[in-house]
C-alpha positions in Angstrom: 29.2 143.1 -58.6 28.9 139.9 -60.6 31.5 138.2 -58.5 29.8 139.3 -55.3 26.5 138.0 -56.5 28.1 134.7 -57.5 29.6 134.4 -54.1 26.2 134.8 -52.5 24.8 132.1 -54.7 27.7 129.7 -53.8 27.0 130.4 -50.2 23.3 129.6 -50.6 23.7 126.3 -52.5 24.9 124.2 -49.5 21.7 125.2 -47.6 18.8 123.6 -49.5 15.2 123.4 -48.3 14.2 120.3 -46.3 12.2 119.1 -49.3 15.5 119.1 -51.4 17.3 117.2 -48.6 14.5 114.7 -48.5 14.5 114.3 -52.3 18.3 113.8 -52.3 18.0 111.1 -49.6 15.2 109.4 -51.6 17.4 109.4 -54.8 20.3 108.0 -52.8 18.2 105.3 -51.2 16.7 104.2 -54.6 20.2 104.1 -56.0 21.4 101.7 -53.3 22.4 98.3 -54.5 20.6 96.5 -51.7 17.4 97.6 -50.0 18.6 97.0 -46.5 19.1 99.1 -43.4 22.9 99.1 -43.3 23.1 100.0 -47.0 20.6 102.8 -46.7 22.3 104.3 -43.6 25.6 104.2 -45.4 24.2 105.9 -48.5 22.4 108.5 -46.4 25.6 109.2 -44.6 27.3 109.8 -48.0 24.6 112.3 -48.9 24.8 114.2 -45.6 28.6 114.0 -45.4 28.5 112.1 -42.1 26.4 109.5 -40.3 23.9 111.6 -38.5 22.1 110.3 -35.4 18.7 110.7 -37.0 19.5 108.6 -40.1 19.1 105.2 -38.3 15.5 105.8 -37.1 14.7 107.5 -40.4 15.8 104.4 -42.3 13.7 102.4 -39.9 10.6 104.4 -40.9 11.4 104.0 -44.6 11.8 100.3 -44.2 8.5 100.0 -42.4 6.8 101.9 -45.2 8.4 100.1 -48.1 9.3 96.4 -48.0 10.9 96.8 -51.4 12.5 99.8 -53.0 9.8 102.0 -54.5 11.7 102.6 -57.8 8.5 103.8 -59.5 7.5 106.2 -56.7 10.4 108.5 -55.7 8.0 111.3 -54.8 6.1 109.1 -52.4 9.4 108.1 -50.8 10.4 111.7 -50.5 7.1 112.5 -48.8 7.6 109.7 -46.3 11.0 111.1 -45.4 9.6 114.6 -45.1 6.9 113.3 -42.6 9.3 111.1 -40.6 9.4 112.4 -37.0 13.2 112.1 -36.7 13.7 114.0 -39.9 11.3 116.8 -38.8 13.1 117.0 -35.5 16.5 117.2 -37.2 15.3 120.1 -39.4 14.0 121.9 -36.3 17.2 121.5 -34.4 19.2 122.6 -37.4 17.1 125.7 -37.7 17.6 126.5 -34.0 21.3 126.3 -34.5 21.0 128.5 -37.6 22.9 125.7 -39.4 20.5 124.1 -41.9 21.0 120.6 -43.1 23.3 120.4 -46.0 23.7 118.1 -49.0 27.3 117.1 -49.4 26.9 114.6 -52.3 24.1 114.0 -54.8 23.4 110.5 -56.0 21.4 110.0 -59.2 18.5 107.6 -58.5 16.7 105.5 -61.1 14.2 107.1 -63.4 10.5 107.1 -62.5 9.4 106.2 -66.0 11.8 103.5 -67.2 14.4 101.2 -65.6 18.0 102.5 -66.1 18.7 99.9 -68.8 15.5 100.6 -70.7 14.8 103.0 -73.6 14.4 106.8 -73.2 11.0 108.1 -72.4 8.9 109.1 -75.4 9.4 112.8 -76.1 8.1 113.5 -79.6 7.7 117.2 -79.4 8.6 120.4 -77.4 5.2 120.3 -75.7 6.0 116.7 -74.5 9.4 118.0 -73.2 7.6 120.8 -71.4 5.3 118.4 -69.7 8.2 116.2 -68.7 9.9 119.2 -67.1 6.7 120.6 -65.5 7.0 123.8 -67.5 4.8 125.7 -70.0 6.3 125.9 -73.5 7.1 129.7 -73.2 9.1 129.2 -70.0 10.9 126.2 -71.5 11.9 128.3 -74.6 13.1 131.1 -72.3 15.2 128.8 -70.2 16.7 127.1 -73.3 17.7 130.5 -74.7 18.7 128.9 -78.1 19.3 132.4 -79.5 21.7 133.3 -76.7 19.9 136.4 -75.5 21.5 136.0 -72.0 25.0 136.4 -73.4 24.1 139.8 -74.9 21.8 141.1 -72.1 22.8 143.4 -69.4 23.4 141.9 -65.9 20.2 141.4 -64.1 18.0 138.9 -62.1 16.7 137.2 -65.2 20.1 135.7 -66.2 20.3 131.9 -66.0 23.8 131.8 -64.6 26.1 133.5 -62.1 29.8 133.4 -62.6 32.8 132.9 -60.2 36.4 133.0 -61.4 38.8 130.8 -59.4 42.4 131.8 -59.7 45.1 129.1 -59.6 48.7 130.2 -59.0 50.9 129.4 -61.9 47.9 127.9 -63.9 45.1 129.1 -66.1 42.1 130.2 -64.0 38.9 128.2 -63.8 35.4 129.6 -64.3 32.4 128.3 -62.3 29.1 128.8 -64.1 26.4 128.4 -61.5 22.9 127.9 -62.8 20.2 129.8 -60.9 17.5 127.8 -59.0 15.0 127.3 -61.9 17.6 126.3 -64.4 19.3 123.9 -61.9 15.9 122.2 -61.2 15.3 121.7 -64.9 18.8 120.3 -65.5 18.5 117.9 -62.6 15.2 116.7 -63.9 16.7 116.1 -67.3 19.6 114.2 -65.7 17.2 111.9 -63.8 14.6 111.3 -66.4 16.5 111.4 -69.7 20.3 111.8 -69.7 20.9 109.2 -66.9 19.2 106.5 -69.1 21.6 106.8 -72.0 24.5 104.3 -71.7 28.0 105.5 -71.3 31.3 103.9 -72.4 32.6 101.2 -70.1 35.8 103.1 -69.6 34.1 106.0 -67.9 34.2 105.8 -64.1 33.4 109.4 -63.1 29.8 110.6 -62.4 28.4 107.2 -63.2 26.2 105.4 -60.6 28.0 102.3 -59.3 31.4 103.5 -60.5 34.0 105.7 -58.8 37.6 106.6 -58.7 38.2 103.4 -56.7 36.6 101.2 -59.4 38.6 102.9 -62.1 41.9 102.6 -60.3 41.3 98.9 -59.5 41.6 98.1 -63.2 45.3 99.2 -63.1 46.7 97.2 -60.2 49.8 95.1 -60.5 50.9 96.5 -63.9 54.4 96.9 -65.3 53.7 100.5 -66.3 51.0 103.1 -65.6 50.5 106.1 -67.8 48.3 109.1 -66.8 47.2 112.1 -68.9 44.9 115.0 -68.2 42.5 116.9 -70.5 42.6 120.7 -70.4 39.4 122.8 -70.0 37.4 119.5 -70.1 33.8 120.9 -69.9 34.4 124.0 -72.0 35.7 122.0 -74.9 32.4 119.9 -75.1 30.5 122.1 -77.6 26.8 122.5 -78.1 27.1 120.8 -81.5 28.6 117.7 -79.9 25.8 117.6 -77.4 23.2 118.0 -80.1 24.7 115.1 -82.1 24.8 112.9 -79.0 21.2 113.5 -78.3 20.2 112.8 -81.9 22.2 109.6 -81.9 20.3 108.6 -78.7 17.0 108.7 -80.6 15.6 112.1 -79.6 14.0 114.2 -82.3 15.7 117.2 -83.8 13.6 120.0 -82.1 13.7 118.2 -78.7 17.5 117.7 -79.0 17.9 121.4 -79.9 16.0 122.6 -76.8 17.7 120.2 -74.5 21.1 121.3 -75.8 20.1 124.9 -75.1 19.0 124.0 -71.5 22.3 122.3 -70.8 24.9 124.5 -72.5 25.9 128.1 -72.0 27.9 130.9 -73.7 29.7 133.2 -71.3 29.1 137.0 -71.7 32.0 139.2 -72.8 31.9 141.2 -69.5 32.8 137.9 -67.6 35.5 136.9 -70.0 37.1 140.4 -69.6 37.3 139.9 -65.9 39.5 136.7 -66.2 42.2 136.9 -63.5 45.9 136.4 -64.2 47.3 132.9 -64.8 48.4 130.7 -67.7 50.2 131.4 -70.9 48.7 133.8 -73.5 47.9 130.9 -75.8 46.1 129.1 -73.0 44.1 132.2 -72.1 43.1 132.8 -75.7 42.0 129.2 -76.1 39.9 129.3 -72.9 38.2 132.6 -73.9 37.3 131.0 -77.3 35.9 127.9 -75.7 33.9 129.8 -73.0 32.5 132.3 -75.6 31.0 129.4 -77.6 28.1 127.4 -76.3 29.6 124.6 -74.1 28.9 122.5 -71.0 29.0 124.8 -68.0 31.2 123.7 -65.1 28.7 123.9 -62.2 25.6 122.5 -63.9 24.3 119.1 -62.5 23.8 117.9 -66.1 27.3 118.6 -67.3 29.2 115.6 -66.0 26.9 113.0 -67.5 26.6 114.9 -70.8 30.4 115.1 -70.9 30.6 111.3 -70.5 28.1 110.9 -73.3 29.7 113.4 -75.7 33.1 111.8 -75.6 32.0 108.2 -75.9 33.8 108.1 -79.3 37.0 109.3 -77.7 36.7 106.6 -75.0 36.0 104.0 -77.7 39.0 105.1 -79.8 41.4 105.1 -76.8 40.1 101.7 -75.7 40.9 100.3 -79.1 44.4 102.0 -79.1 45.0 100.4 -75.7 43.8 97.0 -76.8 46.3 97.0 -79.6 49.1 96.7 -77.1 47.2 94.6 -74.6 46.7 97.6 -72.3 43.8 98.8 -70.1 42.2 102.2 -70.4 39.9 104.1 -67.9 38.8 107.7 -67.6 37.6 109.5 -64.5 36.3 112.9 -65.7 39.3 114.5 -67.3 41.9 112.0 -65.9 42.9 109.4 -68.4 44.8 106.2 -67.2 46.5 103.4 -69.2 48.3 100.4 -67.8 49.8 97.2 -69.3 52.7 94.8 -69.4 55.9 94.5 -71.3 54.5 95.5 -74.7 53.3 98.9 -73.5 56.4 99.3 -71.3 58.8 98.9 -74.4 57.6 102.1 -76.2 55.5 104.3 -73.9 56.5 107.5 -75.7 55.2 106.3 -79.0 52.0 105.1 -77.3 51.5 108.6 -75.7 51.9 110.3 -79.0 49.2 108.2 -80.5 46.9 109.0 -77.5 47.6 112.7 -78.0 46.7 112.5 -81.7 43.4 110.8 -80.9 42.6 113.4 -78.2 43.3 116.3 -80.5 41.3 114.7 -83.3 38.3 114.6 -81.0 38.6 118.3 -80.2 40.4 118.1 -76.8 43.9 118.8 -75.6 46.1 116.9 -73.2 48.1 118.9 -70.6 51.7 118.0 -71.2 52.6 119.1 -67.7 50.4 116.4 -66.2 51.5 113.5 -68.3 53.1 110.8 -66.1 54.8 107.5 -66.8 55.4 105.3 -63.8 57.0 101.9 -64.0 57.3 99.1 -61.4 59.6 100.1 -58.5 58.1 103.5 -58.1 54.7 104.5 -56.6 52.1 104.1 -59.3 48.9 106.2 -58.8 45.6 106.6 -60.7 43.4 109.6 -59.6 45.5 109.8 -56.4 45.1 106.1 -55.5 48.1 103.8 -55.3 47.8 100.8 -57.6 51.2 99.0 -57.3 49.8 95.8 -55.8 46.2 96.8 -55.1 44.1 99.9 -54.8 45.4 101.7 -51.7 45.7 105.1 -50.0 49.2 106.6 -50.3 51.4 106.5 -47.2 51.8 110.3 -47.3 48.1 111.0 -47.4 47.5 108.5 -44.6 50.3 110.0 -42.4 48.9 113.6 -43.0 45.4 112.6 -41.9 46.7 110.6 -39.0 48.8 113.6 -37.8 45.8 115.9 -38.2 43.5 113.6 -36.1 46.3 113.1 -33.5 46.7 116.9 -33.1 43.0 117.2 -32.8 43.1 114.8 -29.8 46.0 116.7 -28.2 45.2 120.3 -28.9 41.5 120.4 -30.0 40.0 120.3 -33.5 39.9 124.1 -33.8 43.7 124.1 -34.1 43.6 121.9 -37.2 40.7 123.6 -39.1 43.1 125.7 -41.1 40.5 126.4 -43.9 37.8 127.4 -41.5 35.4 124.7 -42.7 31.9 125.0 -41.3 31.7 121.2 -40.4 35.2 120.1 -39.8 34.0 117.0 -38.0 32.1 115.8 -41.2 35.2 116.7 -43.2 37.4 114.4 -41.2 34.8 111.6 -41.2 34.7 111.9 -45.0 38.4 111.6 -45.3 38.4 108.6 -42.9 35.7 106.9 -45.0 37.8 107.4 -48.1 40.7 105.6 -46.4 38.4 102.8 -45.2 37.1 102.2 -48.8 40.7 101.6 -49.8 42.4 100.1 -46.7 39.9 99.0 -44.0 42.5 98.2 -41.3 44.1 101.6 -41.7 40.7 103.3 -41.8 39.7 101.5 -38.6 42.7 102.8 -36.8 42.0 106.3 -37.9 38.4 106.0 -36.8 39.4 104.7 -33.4 41.7 107.7 -32.9 38.9 110.0 -34.2 36.6 108.9 -31.4 39.1 110.3 -28.8 38.6 113.9 -30.1 36.7 116.1 -27.8 34.2 118.2 -29.8 
């Protein structure tokens, strides 16, 4: 029953209300580096998963209303988008097709109270936090659930999370912890108004505005050796205690840090742990159960990626220092760690990796030995799937697969290539083409030219 309910929740999440779509577009526009039509259209296409026809006139309306980015008035920008004729028409047509507009990517915009580089908003007490989150104190305490009533309660509509196990053949399964609508709204508000203002380590490139897998991989181009490691059960190993300490170090009071920790962490009920599907060794399964049964960052909450970055700043600092000792470079994208360097690192990579593993374990995490890779010059060096031998580039195999898919769409129709039955296969292909364009514009241009020949 729980899995069925979770599936329904997952099915609903890509179909937000028009106000949510408008708010996401507003956040993305405000996060754009340049307040200019081309940049806003590009950012809007990223949010919607493709460049929709109505984006260009919508951006025109926005530019007419605001000469400069209204960083201090995101709600006003959202209202302008909601009232824009082309946006209203797009919503109407989507409703007629029974295929509502979907948000494919969320972009965190600047805070409404302080610039991103400024201090945190003043939150001296729990009532102050309730005002910030537009809640009364009673509902705030109920959502925070600091005494873990949800973990012990029977299944019902008042639970804050739904759960979905994802089996992975030959590997330990993954648990998605999906916050219900009220909790998700509170977590996103915290992300935008509080958590997003706390600086992260410079080595972190995942879930950070202005950084990406591409910016992380670019640091490792042209190296003698590239070493990659992967952290196991990344979010589940970031405990509530580590989150509380991070918030206290950032200047928040003890009671406020305690409540925010409750809002952004979760302990999985025993009934869910008992339903874990097969996969992984007994030791791995035991460790995962222990981590999930303790309050941790839920994989599926909008606040978890940024909090994970903040909670392991010390790990990033220690690994940066370890890399500096051998004149190497370190970056991290979520749970993917990458190191690169010259002859000093290339002489003793095994000893270097052992030191990395000791630091990781000392910080409460584990490296997956099956995903540790050492790549020297002369072989294909990759970081987060991006080739970095000479410059950041898409792999030849990935390019050839995408090229073949598009070519077969031209010859036999796109329906023959949509093997996963994706709802918007056209947007899916455009997203993959955009990824190639960001790494290799000439190759991306060839793919886009071929894409235009597909008859939809």
